C-alpha positions in Angstrom: -120.4 -73.7 92.8 -123.0 -71.3 91.4 -122.5 -67.5 90.9 -119.9 -66.2 93.3 -121.0 -63.0 95.1 -119.6 -60.8 97.8 -121.5 -62.8 100.4 -120.1 -66.1 99.0 -116.5 -64.8 99.2 -117.0 -63.3 102.6 -118.3 -66.6 104.0 -115.4 -68.6 102.5 -112.9 -66.2 104.1 -114.8 -65.8 107.4 -115.0 -62.0 107.1 -117.9 -59.6 106.6 -119.1 -58.5 103.1 -118.1 -55.0 104.0 -114.5 -56.2 104.4 -114.5 -57.8 101.0 -116.0 -54.6 99.5 -113.2 -52.6 101.2 -110.6 -54.7 99.5 -111.8 -53.4 96.1 -113.1 -49.9 96.9 -111.2 -48.8 100.1 -108.0 -50.7 100.3 -106.5 -48.3 102.8 -109.0 -49.7 105.4 -107.3 -53.1 105.3 -103.9 -54.5 106.0 -101.9 -55.5 102.9 -101.9 -59.2 104.0 -105.7 -59.3 104.4 -106.4 -57.6 101.1 -104.0 -59.9 99.2 -105.7 -62.9 100.8 -109.1 -61.6 99.8 -108.0 -61.0 96.2 -106.3 -64.3 95.9 -109.3 -66.2 97.1 -111.5 -64.1 94.7 -109.4 -65.2 91.8 -109.5 -68.8 92.9 -113.3 -68.8 93.1 -113.8 -66.8 89.9 -115.2 -63.7 91.6 -114.9 -60.8 89.1 -115.4 -57.9 91.6 -118.2 -55.6 92.7 -121.0 -54.9 90.3 -120.1 -51.6 88.5 -123.8 -50.6 88.1 -124.5 -51.1 91.8 -121.4 -49.1 92.7 -122.6 -46.2 90.5 -125.9 -46.1 92.2 -124.2 -46.2 95.6 -121.6 -43.5 95.1 -123.8 -41.3 92.8 -121.3 -41.1 90.0 -120.2 -43.4 87.1 -116.7 -42.3 86.5 -117.4 -41.6 82.8 -118.2 -38.6 80.7 -119.9 -38.6 77.3 -119.2 -37.0 73.9 -122.1 -37.0 71.5 -121.1 -37.0 67.9 -123.1 -35.9 64.8 -121.4 -38.5 62.6 -120.5 -42.2 62.6 -118.1 -43.3 65.3 -115.3 -43.6 62.8 -115.6 -39.9 62.2 -114.0 -39.2 65.6 -110.8 -41.0 64.5 -110.6 -39.5 61.0 -111.6 -35.8 61.2 -108.5 -33.8 62.2 -110.5 -31.3 64.3 -112.3 -34.1 66.2 -109.0 -36.0 66.8 -107.3 -32.9 68.2 -110.3 -31.9 70.3 -110.7 -35.4 71.8 -107.0 -35.7 72.4 -107.1 -32.5 74.6 -110.2 -33.7 76.4 -108.7 -37.1 77.1 -105.5 -35.6 78.4 -107.5 -34.1 81.2 -110.1 -36.7 82.0 -107.5 -39.5 82.2 -105.8 -37.6 85.0 -109.0 -38.1 87.0 -109.3 -41.8 86.3 -112.4 -41.0 84.2 -113.5 -42.8 81.0 -114.8 -41.2 77.8 -117.8 -42.6 76.1 -118.2 -41.7 72.4 -121.8 -41.7 71.3 -122.6 -41.4 67.6 -126.0 -39.8 67.1 -128.2 -42.0 64.9 -131.0 -40.6 62.8 -134.2 -42.3 61.7 -137.4 -41.4 59.9 -138.8 -40.3 63.2 -135.9 -38.0 63.9 -132.8 -38.2 66.1 -132.4 -41.4 68.2 -131.7 -40.4 71.8 -131.6 -44.0 73.1 -127.8 -43.7 73.8 -128.4 -40.8 76.2 -131.3 -42.5 77.8 -129.2 -45.5 78.7 -125.7 -44.0 79.1 -124.1 -44.2 82.5 -122.2 -40.9 82.5 -121.7 -38.0 84.9 -121.4 -35.2 82.3 -121.9 -34.7 78.6 -120.6 -32.5 75.8 -121.9 -32.3 72.2 -119.8 -31.6 69.1 -121.4 -29.4 66.5 -125.0 -29.6 67.7 -127.3 -27.0 69.2 -127.8 -27.2 72.9 -131.6 -27.3 72.3 -131.1 -30.7 70.6 -133.4 -33.4 72.0 -130.3 -35.4 73.2 -129.2 -32.4 75.4 -132.8 -32.1 76.7 -132.8 -35.8 77.7 -129.4 -35.4 79.4 -130.7 -32.5 81.5 -133.9 -34.3 82.4 -131.7 -37.2 83.7 -129.6 -34.7 85.8 -126.5 -35.2 83.6 -124.3 -32.1 83.7 -123.9 -30.5 80.3 -120.8 -28.6 78.9 -121.5 -26.8 75.6 -119.1 -25.7 72.9 -121.1 -22.6 71.8 -121.6 -19.2 73.5 -124.7 -18.9 75.6 -126.2 -16.0 77.5 -127.4 -18.1 80.4 -125.2 -17.3 83.4 -125.7 -20.8 84.8 -124.5 -22.5 81.6 -121.1 -24.1 81.2 -119.3 -23.8 77.8 -116.0 -23.5 76.1 -116.2 -21.6 72.8 -114.6 -19.3 70.3 -116.2 -16.2 68.7 -117.3 -17.9 65.4 -119.1 -14.7 64.3 -115.8 -12.7 64.7 -114.0 -15.4 62.8 -116.4 -14.9 59.8 -115.8 -11.2 60.0 -112.0 -11.7 59.9 -112.2 -13.8 56.7 -114.8 -11.4 55.1 -112.7 -8.3 55.8 -109.6 -10.0 54.5 -111.3 -11.0 51.2 -113.0 -7.7 50.8 -109.7 -5.9 51.2 -108.4 -8.1 48.3 -111.3 -6.9 46.1 -113.4 -10.1 46.2 -117.1 -9.5 45.5 -118.2 -12.9 44.4 -117.6 -15.6 47.0 -118.7 -19.2 47.4 -119.0 -20.6 50.9 -118.7 -24.4 51.4 -120.7 -25.8 54.3 -121.4 -29.4 55.4 -124.8 -31.0 55.6 -126.1 -34.5 56.7 -125.5 -36.2 53.4 -122.9 -38.6 51.9 -119.6 -36.9 51.0 -119.3 -35.8 47.4 -122.4 -37.6 46.1 -124.5 -34.5 45.3 -123.7 -30.8 45.3 -126.6 -28.5 46.2 -127.0 -24.8 46.7 -128.4 -23.9 50.2 -130.3 -21.1 51.8 -128.6 -19.6 54.9 -131.6 -20.7 56.9 -130.7 -24.3 56.2 -127.4 -24.1 58.1 -128.3 -25.5 61.4 -124.9 -26.1 63.1 -124.4 -23.1 65.4 -120.7 -22.6 64.7 -121.2 -22.6 60.9 -124.2 -20.4 61.1 -122.2 -17.8 63.2 -119.3 -17.9 60.8 -121.7 -17.4 57.8 -123.3 -14.4 59.5 -119.8 -12.9 60.0 -119.0 -13.3 56.4 -122.3 -11.7 55.4 -121.7 -8.7 57.6 -118.2 -8.0 56.2 -118.3 -9.1 52.6 -119.9 -6.9 50.0 -121.3 -8.4 46.8 -122.6 -11.9 46.2 -122.3 -14.9 48.6 -123.3 -18.3 47.3 -123.8 -21.2 49.8 -122.9 -24.6 48.5 -122.7 -28.1 50.1 -121.2 -31.3 48.7 -122.1 -33.4 51.8 -120.8 -34.0 55.3 -117.5 -32.6 56.6 -115.0 -34.4 54.4 -112.4 -33.7 51.7 -114.6 -35.3 49.1 -117.4 -32.8 49.9 -115.2 -29.8 49.4 -113.7 -31.2 46.2 -117.1 -31.9 44.7 -118.3 -28.5 45.6 -115.3 -26.8 44.0 -115.7 -28.8 40.8 -119.3 -27.8 40.5 -118.5 -24.2 41.1 -115.8 -24.1 38.4 -118.3 -25.5 35.9 -120.5 -22.3 36.3 -120.4 -19.7 33.5 -119.1 -17.2 36.1 -117.1 -19.0 38.8 -116.5 -17.2 42.1 -113.2 -15.4 42.7 -112.9 -16.8 46.2 -114.0 -20.0 48.0 -114.4 -20.2 51.8 -114.7 -23.5 53.5 -116.4 -23.2 56.9 -113.9 -25.9 58.0 -110.4 -26.5 56.9 -111.4 -30.0 55.7 -113.8 -28.5 53.2 -111.3 -25.9 52.1 -108.5 -28.4 51.6 -110.8 -30.6 49.6 -111.5 -27.6 47.4 -107.8 -26.9 47.0 -107.2 -30.5 45.8 -109.9 -30.2 43.2 -108.7 -26.8 41.9 -105.2 -28.2 41.6 -106.5 -31.2 39.6 -108.5 -28.8 37.3 -105.4 -26.6 36.8 -107.0 -23.6 38.4 -104.4 -21.0 39.6 -104.7 -20.5 43.4 -104.8 -17.6 44.3 -104.4 -16.0 40.8 -107.8 -17.1 39.6 -109.5 -18.3 42.8 -108.6 -17.6 46.5 -109.4 -20.2 49.1 -109.9 -19.7 52.9 -110.7 -22.1 55.7 -111.5 -22.3 59.5 -109.7 -24.0 62.4 -106.0 -24.2 61.3 -105.7 -28.0 61.5 -102.2 -29.4 60.9 -102.7 -29.8 57.1 -103.6 -26.2 56.7 -100.1 -25.0 57.2 -98.7 -27.7 54.9 -101.0 -26.6 52.1 -100.4 -22.9 52.7 -104.1 -22.4 53.5 -105.3 -19.0 54.8 -107.5 -19.8 57.7 -108.8 -18.8 61.1 -106.8 -20.4 63.9 -108.4 -21.6 67.0 -106.7 -23.5 69.9 -108.4 -26.9 69.2 -106.5 -29.1 71.7 -106.8 -26.4 74.4 -110.5 -26.3 73.8 -110.8 -30.0 74.4 -108.7 -29.6 77.6 -111.0 -26.9 78.9 -114.1 -29.0 78.1 -112.6 -31.9 79.8 -111.9 -29.8 82.9 -115.5 -28.8 83.2 -116.7 -32.3 82.5 -114.8 -34.0 85.3 -115.2 -31.2 87.9 -118.6 -29.8 88.6 -117.0 -27.0 90.8 -114.3 -26.0 88.4 -114.2 -22.2 87.5 -114.5 -20.4 85.3 -117.3 -22.3 83.7 -117.6 -20.0 80.7 -114.4 -19.9 78.6 -114.0 -17.8 75.4 -110.8 -18.8 73.6 -108.8 -16.5 71.3 -108.8 -16.7 67.5 -106.7 -15.1 64.8 -106.6 -14.9 61.0 -103.5 -16.7 59.6 -102.8 -15.3 56.1 -101.0 -17.7 53.8 -100.4 -18.2 50.1 -104.0 -19.5 49.2 -105.4 -15.9 49.1 -104.6 -13.0 46.9 -106.2 -10.1 45.0 -109.4 -10.8 43.1 -108.9 -11.7 39.4 -109.9 -8.7 37.2 
């Protein structure tokens, strides 16, 4: 026998193709005995079930939502923020029998590759740490895929779940300013291998919206000099490399701010290896309050990461859910990694 189809199975059983389809998609329309007979015969003949792509076209939804990543796929399982965010998101979507498609964003000499978005069978999309003007988001909108952002937007029709990153920067800046710090280094990620090369950046080179907002908050609230440094993408090795480079300068900064806890924790590790007194000689701050931040006594800005994922998941699976613009609370958590500036 060749390829077994709905029509083949229906002919064998002496029922209509619609009856076979109901056995898979609308079981309440059939008696239990008839449905069991259809499924048993399907197994015997090797029928795998209705074509998923055809069903998607028929019902107008795929039963999946997408998460576009700026890093390799493995990043989603190694970065503490990404793990917590995706855990919250998954807790919601799985209640709606919806799948999550993780899509790493590949880059080429011609720019970002949006092939994944062009081919993806998803009902809605969110993007982690990318501007909503990114080409991938534009392709999704052109295809009619609903978009849920993670940054604040003025558009009343937009859907987003965010924190006030600008305010977070202000909180850190005011805290350090009150401690007398006037020479501060800010660690930021960039699209480069972790720890391979440390470079000083211009603020205009910070393209991730959350980092750019945090940096503006720091600039507004911190007097004195702010130096922007990157040791690569968001990884402990990047923060460690940046801290080592800073401590080799003739006049090291009195405080280091990681625009993520991962970068700040990497800096803490390097400073400990160098024998630098924290916070006696250098204070260190982070952002996000991941689990390791408390364990390392890191002063940081706390945001509800898992709840943020849950709220994004809620908007992804339900086009009619309200409210569709959610601003979550933040707070500065002061711990032992910050103290008065060294005189």
